[in-house]
C-alpha positions as CSV (number, residue, x, y, z in Angstrom):
1,X,-54.2,106.2,338.2
2,X,-56.2,109.2,338.1
3,X,-59.4,110.1,336.5
4,X,-59.5,111.5,333.1
5,X,-61.7,112.5,330.0
6,X,-62.8,109.5,327.9
7,X,-61.2,109.2,324.6
8,X,-63.7,109.9,321.6
9,X,-64.2,106.1,321.3
10,X,-65.3,105.8,324.6
11,X,-67.3,108.9,324.4
12,X,-69.1,107.6,321.1
13,X,-69.8,104.2,322.6
14,X,-71.7,105.6,325.5
15,X,-73.6,108.1,323.3
16,X,-76.5,105.7,322.6
17,X,-76.8,104.6,326.3
18,X,-76.6,108.0,327.8
19,X,-80.2,109.0,327.2
20,X,-81.3,106.3,329.3
21,X,-78.5,106.9,331.9
22,X,-79.9,110.6,332.1
23,X,-83.6,109.4,332.8
24,X,-82.1,107.2,335.6
25,X,-79.8,110.0,336.7
26,X,-82.8,112.3,337.2
27,X,-85.6,110.0,338.1
28,X,-87.6,111.5,341.2
29,X,-85.5,114.7,340.9
30,X,-88.8,117.0,341.0
31,X,-92.1,115.4,341.0
32,X,-95.5,116.6,339.8
33,X,-97.0,119.1,340.6
34,X,-93.1,120.3,340.6
35,X,-93.4,122.6,343.3
36,X,-91.1,122.9,346.5
37,X,-94.0,123.1,348.8
38,X,-95.7,119.8,347.4
39,X,-95.7,117.0,349.7
40,X,-94.2,114.6,347.2
41,X,-91.2,117.0,346.9
42,X,-90.4,116.9,350.6
43,X,-88.6,113.5,350.5
44,X,-86.9,113.3,347.1
45,X,-84.1,111.3,345.7
46,X,-85.0,107.6,346.4
47,X,-82.6,105.9,344.0
48,X,-79.1,105.4,344.1
49,X,-78.2,107.4,346.9
50,X,-75.0,106.5,348.5
51,X,-74.8,108.0,351.7
52,X,-71.6,108.9,353.8
53,X,-70.6,105.7,355.7
54,X,-70.9,107.0,359.3
55,X,-74.4,108.2,358.9
56,X,-75.5,105.4,356.8
57,X,-74.7,102.9,359.2
58,X,-77.6,103.3,361.2
59,X,-80.3,104.1,358.4
60,X,-81.9,101.7,355.8
61,X,-79.6,103.5,353.0
62,X,-76.2,102.3,351.8
63,X,-72.7,103.8,351.1
64,X,-71.6,101.4,348.3
65,X,-73.0,99.9,345.2
66,X,-71.7,96.6,344.0
67,X,-71.7,95.7,340.1
68,X,-70.9,92.2,338.8
69,X,-71.2,91.0,335.4
70,X,-69.7,88.6,332.8
71,X,-67.5,89.9,329.7
72,X,-65.6,88.2,327.1
73,X,-63.0,90.6,326.1
74,X,-60.4,90.0,323.2
75,X,-56.9,90.6,323.3
76,X,-55.5,94.1,324.2
77,X,-59.2,95.2,325.0
78,X,-59.6,98.2,327.2
79,X,-62.4,99.1,329.5
80,X,-64.0,102.6,329.8
81,X,-65.7,103.2,332.9
82,X,-67.9,106.4,333.5
83,X,-69.4,106.9,336.9
84,X,-72.2,109.5,337.1
85,X,-74.1,111.2,340.2
86,X,-75.8,114.4,341.3
87,X,-74.5,116.4,344.0
88,X,-77.2,118.1,346.3
89,X,-76.7,121.7,345.9
90,X,-78.4,123.8,348.7
91,X,-79.8,126.9,347.6
92,X,-81.1,129.6,350.1
93,X,-82.9,132.7,349.4
94,X,-82.0,136.1,350.7
95,X,-83.9,139.5,350.4
96,X,-82.2,142.8,350.0
97,X,-82.6,144.9,353.2
98,X,-83.0,148.6,353.0
99,X,-79.5,149.0,354.5
100,X,-78.0,147.1,351.5
101,X,-77.4,144.0,353.2
102,X,-79.1,140.5,352.8
103,X,-81.5,138.3,354.9
104,X,-82.6,134.8,354.5
105,X,-86.1,134.5,353.4
106,X,-88.8,131.7,352.8
107,X,-89.8,133.2,349.4
108,X,-88.9,136.1,346.9
109,X,-91.6,136.9,344.6
110,X,-90.9,137.8,340.8
111,X,-93.7,138.5,338.3
112,X,-93.1,135.1,336.7
113,X,-91.8,133.0,339.6
114,X,-91.7,132.7,343.1
115,X,-88.0,131.5,344.3
116,X,-87.8,129.7,347.3
117,X,-85.2,127.4,349.3
118,X,-84.6,124.1,347.4
119,X,-81.8,121.7,346.8
120,X,-80.6,121.7,343.3
121,X,-78.8,118.9,341.3
122,X,-75.4,119.3,339.9
123,X,-74.3,116.4,337.6
124,X,-70.7,115.1,338.4
125,X,-68.6,112.2,336.4
126,X,-65.7,110.4,337.2
127,X,-64.4,108.8,334.1
128,X,-61.4,106.5,333.4
129,X,-59.8,104.0,331.0
130,X,-57.7,101.0,331.8
131,X,-56.5,97.7,329.9
132,X,-58.4,95.0,330.8
133,X,-55.3,93.0,331.7
134,X,-54.7,95.4,334.5
135,X,-57.8,94.6,336.4
136,X,-56.7,91.2,337.6
137,X,-55.3,90.9,341.2
138,X,-55.6,93.7,343.0
139,X,-57.0,95.7,340.0
140,X,-57.5,99.4,340.0
141,X,-58.8,101.9,342.3
142,X,-59.7,105.5,341.4
143,X,-60.4,107.8,344.5
144,X,-61.9,111.1,343.7
145,X,-63.1,114.3,345.4
146,X,-65.3,117.2,344.9
147,X,-64.5,120.2,347.0
148,X,-67.0,122.4,348.7
149,X,-67.9,125.5,346.9
150,X,-70.2,128.6,347.3
151,X,-71.7,130.6,344.6
152,X,-74.3,133.7,344.7
153,X,-76.6,134.8,342.1
154,X,-78.2,138.2,342.0
155,X,-82.0,138.5,341.6
156,X,-83.3,141.7,339.8
157,X,-86.8,142.7,338.8
158,X,-88.0,143.6,335.3
159,X,-86.7,147.2,335.9
160,X,-83.2,146.0,336.9
161,X,-83.6,146.6,340.4
162,X,-81.5,144.3,342.8
163,X,-84.3,142.5,344.9
164,X,-82.0,139.9,346.6
165,X,-79.9,136.9,345.8
166,X,-79.6,133.0,345.6
167,X,-76.8,131.5,347.6
168,X,-75.5,127.9,346.3
169,X,-73.4,125.8,348.7
170,X,-72.0,122.4,347.7
171,X,-70.6,120.4,350.5
172,X,-67.2,118.3,349.9
173,X,-67.8,114.8,348.4
174,X,-65.6,112.0,348.4
175,X,-65.6,108.6,346.9
176,X,-63.8,106.0,344.8
177,X,-64.3,103.2,342.2
178,X,-62.7,100.0,342.4
179,X,-62.3,97.4,339.5
180,X,-61.2,94.1,339.5
181,X,-61.7,91.2,337.2
182,X,-61.1,87.3,337.4
183,X,-61.2,84.7,334.9
184,X,-63.8,82.0,334.8
185,X,-62.8,78.3,334.5
186,X,-63.4,76.3,331.4
187,X,-63.1,76.6,327.9
188,X,-64.7,80.0,327.4
189,X,-62.1,83.2,327.8
190,X,-64.6,85.1,330.1
191,X,-64.0,87.1,333.1
192,X,-66.2,88.2,335.8
193,X,-65.9,92.0,336.0
194,X,-66.6,93.6,339.7
195,X,-67.1,97.4,340.0
196,X,-67.8,98.9,343.3
197,X,-68.6,102.6,343.9
198,X,-68.0,103.9,347.5
199,X,-68.8,107.0,349.3
200,X,-65.8,107.4,351.4
201,X,-66.7,110.8,353.1
202,X,-65.5,111.0,356.6
203,X,-68.6,113.4,357.8
204,X,-69.9,112.7,360.8
205,X,-73.4,114.2,362.0
206,X,-73.0,116.5,365.1
207,X,-75.6,114.4,366.8
208,X,-77.7,111.1,366.5
209,X,-80.6,112.7,365.5
210,X,-79.3,114.0,362.2
211,X,-81.7,113.8,359.5
212,X,-81.4,112.5,355.7
213,X,-81.5,115.9,354.7
214,X,-77.9,116.6,356.5
215,X,-76.5,113.8,354.9
216,X,-77.8,114.3,351.0
217,X,-75.2,117.2,350.5
218,X,-72.2,114.5,351.1
219,X,-74.1,111.8,349.0
220,X,-73.7,110.5,345.6
221,X,-77.3,110.9,344.4
222,X,-78.6,108.7,341.5
223,X,-75.4,106.8,341.3
224,X,-74.7,104.5,338.2
225,X,-72.2,103.0,336.0
226,X,-71.6,103.0,332.3
227,X,-69.1,100.2,331.0
228,X,-67.9,99.8,327.6
229,X,-65.1,97.2,326.0
230,X,-63.2,98.4,323.1
231,X,-62.9,94.7,321.9
232,X,-65.1,91.9,322.9
233,X,-68.6,91.6,324.4
234,X,-70.6,91.6,327.7
235,X,-72.9,88.7,328.4
236,X,-76.7,89.5,329.4
237,X,-77.3,88.7,332.9
238,X,-81.0,88.3,332.2
239,X,-80.8,85.9,329.2
240,X,-77.1,84.6,329.3
241,X,-76.2,81.6,327.1
242,X,-76.5,78.2,328.7
243,X,-72.8,77.6,329.3
244,X,-72.8,80.9,331.4
245,X,-76.0,80.5,333.6
246,X,-74.1,79.1,336.4
247,X,-71.5,82.0,336.5
248,X,-74.2,84.5,336.3
249,X,-76.0,83.4,339.2
250,X,-73.0,83.2,341.1
251,X,-72.2,87.0,340.5
252,X,-73.3,89.4,343.3
253,X,-75.0,92.7,342.5
254,X,-76.0,94.9,345.7
255,X,-77.9,98.2,345.0
256,X,-77.3,98.0,341.3
257,X,-78.7,96.1,338.2
258,X,-76.3,95.5,335.2
259,X,-78.1,95.5,331.6
260,X,-76.8,95.7,328.1
261,X,-76.9,99.0,326.9
262,X,-76.8,101.2,323.7
263,X,-77.8,100.3,320.4
264,X,-79.9,97.0,320.1
265,X,-77.8,93.9,318.8
266,X,-74.8,95.3,320.3
267,X,-73.2,94.0,323.6
268,X,-70.2,96.2,324.2
269,X,-71.9,98.4,326.6
270,X,-73.5,98.0,330.1
271,X,-75.5,100.1,332.2
272,X,-75.4,99.3,335.9
273,X,-78.3,101.4,337.3
274,X,-80.3,101.5,340.9
275,X,-83.3,100.9,338.9
276,X,-84.3,97.3,337.5
277,X,-84.4,97.5,333.5
278,X,-84.3,95.2,330.7
279,X,-81.5,94.8,328.1
280,X,-81.2,97.6,325.7
281,X,-83.8,99.9,327.6
282,X,-84.7,103.0,325.2
283,X,-86.6,106.2,325.8
284,X,-90.0,105.9,324.2
285,X,-89.6,108.0,320.7
286,X,-92.9,109.6,321.6
287,X,-91.7,111.2,324.6
288,X,-91.4,114.9,323.9
289,X,-89.0,115.6,326.9
290,X,-88.0,114.9,330.8
291,X,-90.8,115.0,333.1
292,X,-88.6,113.3,336.0
293,X,-91.3,111.4,337.4
294,X,-91.6,107.9,335.5
295,X,-94.1,106.6,337.9
296,X,-96.7,108.5,336.1
297,X,-97.9,108.4,332.5
298,X,-96.6,111.1,330.1
299,X,-100.0,111.9,328.8
300,X,-101.8,112.1,332.2
301,X,-98.9,114.0,333.7
302,X,-98.4,116.4,330.6
303,X,-102.4,117.6,330.8
304,X,-102.4,117.8,334.6
305,X,-99.2,119.9,334.4
306,X,-101.2,122.2,331.6
307,X,-104.0,122.3,334.2
308,X,-101.9,124.0,336.9
309,X,-103.2,127.3,338.0
310,X,-100.9,130.4,337.0
311,X,-99.9,130.7,340.7
312,X,-98.9,127.1,340.9
313,X,-96.9,127.3,337.8
314,X,-95.2,130.4,339.0
315,X,-94.0,128.5,342.3
316,X,-92.9,125.5,339.8
317,X,-90.8,128.0,337.8
318,X,-89.2,129.3,340.8
319,X,-88.4,126.2,342.3
320,X,-85.9,124.7,339.9
321,X,-84.8,125.4,336.2
322,X,-86.0,121.7,335.4
323,X,-89.3,122.3,336.6
324,X,-89.7,125.4,334.8
325,X,-88.8,123.6,331.6
326,X,-91.6,121.1,332.5
327,X,-94.1,124.0,332.9
328,X,-92.9,125.2,329.4
329,X,-92.8,122.0,327.7
330,X,-96.5,121.3,328.9
331,X,-97.8,124.8,328.1
332,X,-96.4,124.8,324.6
333,X,-96.8,121.4,323.3
334,X,-98.3,121.1,320.0
335,X,-101.5,119.0,319.7
336,X,-99.9,116.6,317.2
337,X,-97.2,115.7,319.8
338,X,-99.6,115.5,322.7
339,X,-101.7,113.1,320.5
340,X,-98.5,110.7,320.0
341,X,-98.6,110.2,323.6
342,X,-101.9,108.5,323.6
343,X,-101.0,105.3,322.4
344,X,-98.3,103.4,320.3
345,X,-98.1,100.1,318.5
346,X,-94.6,98.7,318.9
347,X,-95.3,95.7,316.7
348,X,-97.5,94.1,314.2
349,X,-97.7,90.7,313.0
350,X,-98.9,90.2,309.4
351,X,-101.5,87.4,309.0
352,X,-100.9,85.4,305.7
353,X,-102.8,82.2,306.7
354,X,-105.3,80.7,308.9
355,X,-105.0,81.6,312.6
356,X,-104.3,78.9,315.2
357,X,-107.2,76.5,315.9
358,X,-109.6,77.3,318.4
359,X,-109.4,75.6,321.9
360,X,-111.2,72.4,322.4
361,X,-114.5,73.8,324.2
362,X,-114.9,70.7,326.2
363,X,-111.3,71.0,327.6
364,X,-111.2,73.7,330.2
365,X,-108.7,72.0,332.1
366,X,-106.0,72.5,329.5
367,X,-103.8,75.8,330.2
368,X,-104.4,78.3,327.7
369,X,-108.1,77.6,327.4
370,X,-111.4,79.0,328.6
371,X,-115.1,77.9,328.7
372,X,-116.8,78.1,325.1
373,X,-118.8,81.3,325.7
374,X,-117.9,84.5,323.9
375,X,-116.8,87.1,326.2
376,X,-119.6,89.6,324.7
377,X,-122.3,87.1,325.4
378,X,-124.3,87.9,328.7
379,X,-124.2,84.4,329.8
380,X,-120.2,84.6,329.7
381,X,-120.5,85.5,333.5
382,X,-122.0,82.4,334.3
383,X,-119.5,80.2,332.4
384,X,-116.7,81.3,334.5
385,X,-115.9,81.3,338.3
386,X,-112.5,82.6,339.3
387,X,-112.9,81.2,342.6
388,X,-114.0,77.6,341.6
389,X,-112.3,77.4,338.1
390,X,-109.4,75.0,338.2
391,X,-106.7,74.2,335.6
392,X,-104.2,71.3,334.9
393,X,-100.8,72.2,335.7
394,X,-97.8,69.5,335.4
395,X,-100.7,66.9,335.8
396,X,-102.2,68.5,338.9
397,X,-105.2,70.3,339.5
398,X,-104.6,74.1,340.5
399,X,-107.2,76.3,341.7
400,X,-108.1,79.2,344.5
401,X,-106.4,77.9,347.7
402,X,-103.6,75.9,345.7
403,X,-100.0,76.3,346.8
404,X,-97.4,77.1,343.9
405,X,-93.8,77.6,343.4
406,X,-93.2,80.8,341.4
407,X,-90.6,80.7,338.3
408,X,-91.5,83.7,336.3
409,X,-90.5,83.4,332.5
410,X,-87.5,86.0,331.9
411,X,-88.6,87.3,328.5
412,X,-92.5,88.1,329.2
413,X,-92.3,88.9,332.9
414,X,-92.1,92.1,334.5
415,X,-88.8,92.7,335.9
416,X,-90.0,93.1,339.5
417,X,-91.2,89.5,339.3
418,X,-87.8,88.3,339.0
419,X,-87.5,88.7,342.8
420,X,-90.0,86.2,343.3
421,X,-88.3,83.6,341.7
422,X,-88.3,80.4,344.0
423,X,-90.9,82.0,346.4
424,X,-94.1,80.0,347.4
425,X,-97.6,81.6,346.6
426,X,-101.2,80.7,347.4
427,X,-103.7,80.9,344.1
428,X,-106.5,83.1,344.9
429,X,-108.5,82.9,341.5
430,X,-108.1,81.5,338.2
431,X,-108.8,84.2,335.4
432,X,-109.7,83.8,331.6
433,X,-109.1,86.7,329.2
434,X,-110.8,87.5,326.0
435,X,-107.9,86.1,323.9
436,X,-108.4,82.4,325.6
437,X,-105.6,82.8,327.8
438,X,-105.4,81.8,331.6
439,X,-103.7,83.6,334.3
440,X,-103.3,82.7,338.1
441,X,-103.9,85.5,340.6
442,X,-101.5,84.7,343.3
443,X,-100.3,86.1,346.9
444,X,-96.8,85.5,348.1
445,X,-96.4,83.6,351.4
446,X,-94.9,85.9,354.0
447,X,-96.1,89.0,352.3
448,X,-97.3,91.2,355.4
449,X,-99.8,93.1,353.4
450,X,-101.6,90.1,352.1
451,X,-104.9,90.9,353.7
452,X,-104.9,94.2,352.2
453,X,-104.1,92.7,348.9
454,X,-107.2,90.3,349.0
455,X,-109.4,93.1,350.2
456,X,-108.5,95.3,347.2
457,X,-108.1,92.6,344.7
458,X,-104.6,93.7,344.0
459,X,-103.0,90.3,343.2
460,X,-99.7,89.1,341.2
461,X,-100.5,87.3,338.1
462,X,-98.6,84.4,336.6
463,X,-99.2,82.3,333.6
464,X,-99.7,78.5,334.3
465,X,-96.3,77.6,332.8
466,X,-94.7,80.0,335.2
467,X,-95.8,78.0,338.5
468,X,-95.1,74.6,339.9
469,X,-97.9,73.0,341.9
470,X,-97.0,72.4,345.7
471,X,-98.7,70.1,348.1
472,X,-101.7,72.3,349.7
473,X,-101.4,73.6,353.2
């Protein structure tokens, strides 16, 4: 089977999910302050980088990505697949010499920008459509190759005089997508779908000291998959039905995290990304455009970008067209758009009757209660003591120094906490919030940075029903 363009039905199915997929593809592409010289941009592309096998064997990075999820296809269903990744396109800058030739240079100044050497990202897609019935047994394997190429772009000044040129070079990239499906036992007509993306480049470094920069042009950067069923549905891997929980637990996902994507309420599309997401992820409607630095808050990032000096903005514009777009966005953003970034209410609850009864002030040992002193009362600090306060969990007293088993809830916890399922931890403090809730500050056993966390007070927080008491050490 060869790669092909998706039919119209597949393209439409992925349209709603592609906005989030774009954010995944370009996450960390260029970081604030958007200049090539910035320290943050010396080590780029941290997510979904599939390196050549011969280089990755001795590194902490990987040459493959494995996705496993469950689906319930209907008779005659077809599976649409779209692999998306970036190729690192190496750009060098050359200055025009008096004799008419060109010579490499570290920068080329123009009135509005400063051009510098840089690795640009070129989006690539591998698409295929196959009948689900063909995925059983050996399945379907689709190899792909993106050949090496070189392009030049002349650079002129405002008067049209030739100042230099940009030389862009892409190295050859090879890979393959493998798809298999196996039917689950039991009364449900469900299948386990396995999709593997591999970098199959035979490139080998000239010496053992070759750094990551040498491997990047032959890597699949930001690699992720979009999977779509023409008839039937995928099952949520985060919140599966009761009958499927055992099969979900048996799925093996490596360097990828599959979630339901697209329009809320539908289950015909899965996005398997190198970033942990929740089902049906969406870009905030307040977001005015891509900032490529999702570890920052949009409002702060926009204000900081607008406050860059003119010289810093010139370098950012010359670093990359996408960085230039961020500068333009920050400089031209209307006040009403900026105000929308200040905060948003996602849900409101209409109060039509009396609220819940207040907790018993004489039962501070019950999870969810706090001492009966208003938080605004100056005496409130004396009524609580995070180190000495204790609560009752499963009939046992829990407080600072207690050992607990972590079992984070699926719906209200941070996705990162899911990795701590089943880990043991030490309770560092019992904390009461102003709404009467109780939270346990914990440190995970075996964490090499536990001393630093205690010194800085940077703990992990769980609610009482997310832990199980253990025997204290």
